LUMNU-920035 format. One line per field, with one value per residue (C-alpha): residue number from 1; y, z, x. Coordinates in steps of 0.001 Angstrom, whole numbers. Each point is the difference from the previous one (the first is absolute). Example, Ala and Ser with C-alpha at 12.3 -4.5 7.8 and 13.67 -1.06 7.14 Angstrom:
2
num = [1|2]
c2 = [-4500|3440]
c3 = [7800|-660]
c1 = [12300|1370]
This chain:
29
num = [1|2|3|4|5|6|7|8|9|10|11|12|13|14|15|16|17|18|19|20|21|22|23|24|25|26|27|28|29]
c2 = [110296|-2178|-1541|-694|-1738|-2114|-1310|-1429|-3751|-903|-3008|-2023|2591|2701|1681|1463|-2172|3162|2934|2047|2861|363|-182|2735|2212|-539|956|3143|1061]
c3 = [48908|2904|364|-3745|146|2947|-2040|-2702|3|1353|-532|2922|272|582|-3258|-2095|-3037|-1828|-827|3014|-867|-3475|1418|2540|-2792|-2064|2995|580|-3584]
c1 = [107308|1157|-3449|-74|3381|-1161|-2932|2279|529|3419|2241|1494|2792|-2653|936|-2846|-740|-1068|2320|-1081|2352|-1495|-3539|736|1375|-3148|-2150|2090|-594]
């Protein structure tokens, strides 16, 4: 999951532009 989150595009504040939490939940299911 960590590797997946690291691949997401981030804004200048290093915050994921995509809802990483929601994506991780979808992967878990």
